[in-house]
C-alpha positions in Angstrom: 31.9 136.5 12.4 29.6 134.1 10.6 25.9 133.8 10.7 24.2 134.2 14.1 22.9 130.7 14.9 20.4 129.4 17.4 23.2 128.3 19.7 24.4 131.9 20.0 21.1 133.2 21.5 20.8 133.5 25.2 18.7 130.8 27.0 15.5 131.8 28.8 17.2 131.6 32.2 20.3 133.6 31.2 20.6 137.0 32.9 22.1 138.7 29.8 22.7 138.2 26.2 20.8 138.4 22.9 17.4 136.8 23.3 15.3 135.4 20.5 12.3 137.5 21.7 14.4 140.6 21.4 15.1 139.8 17.8 11.3 139.4 17.3 10.7 142.9 18.7 13.5 144.3 16.5 12.0 142.7 13.4 8.6 144.4 14.2 10.3 147.8 14.4 12.6 147.3 11.4 9.8 146.0 9.2 7.5 149.0 10.2 10.3 151.4 9.2 10.9 150.1 5.7 9.4 151.8 2.7 8.8 148.4 1.0 7.5 145.0 1.8 10.4 143.0 3.2 11.1 139.3 2.7 12.2 136.7 5.2 15.5 136.4 3.3 16.1 140.1 3.3 15.5 140.2 7.1 17.9 137.3 7.5 20.6 139.1 5.5 20.1 142.4 7.5 20.2 140.6 10.8 23.0 138.3 9.8 21.1 135.1 10.5 19.1 132.4 8.7 15.5 132.5 7.4 14.7 129.8 9.9 15.9 132.0 12.8 13.7 134.8 11.5 10.7 132.5 11.4 11.4 131.3 14.9 11.8 134.8 16.2 8.5 136.1 15.0 6.6 132.9 15.9 5.8 134.4 19.4 6.2 138.0 18.5 3.2 140.3 18.5 2.0 142.2 15.5 4.1 140.4 12.9 3.7 137.2 10.8 5.0 135.6 7.7 2.8 135.6 4.6 4.4 133.6 1.8 8.0 134.8 1.9 7.1 138.3 3.2 7.0 139.8 6.7 3.6 141.4 7.4 2.5 143.6 10.2 -1.0 143.3 11.7 -2.9 146.5 11.0 -0.3 147.9 8.7 
């Protein structure tokens, strides 16, 4: 399987599938559990997707944002 692209994510009105907001929540958890500051590119590699998808996933996620090339958690 190649990289997970935008077309492979479930649409808002789908009943099941991998949703982009689910990736955002997973990124919050994964980032919090790392013992180092993670980069957007590292997250993309771990989640088998592109840096653009990572950025899109956290755009509406709570508690996480991009600072330069790093994922940062609010209050962490």
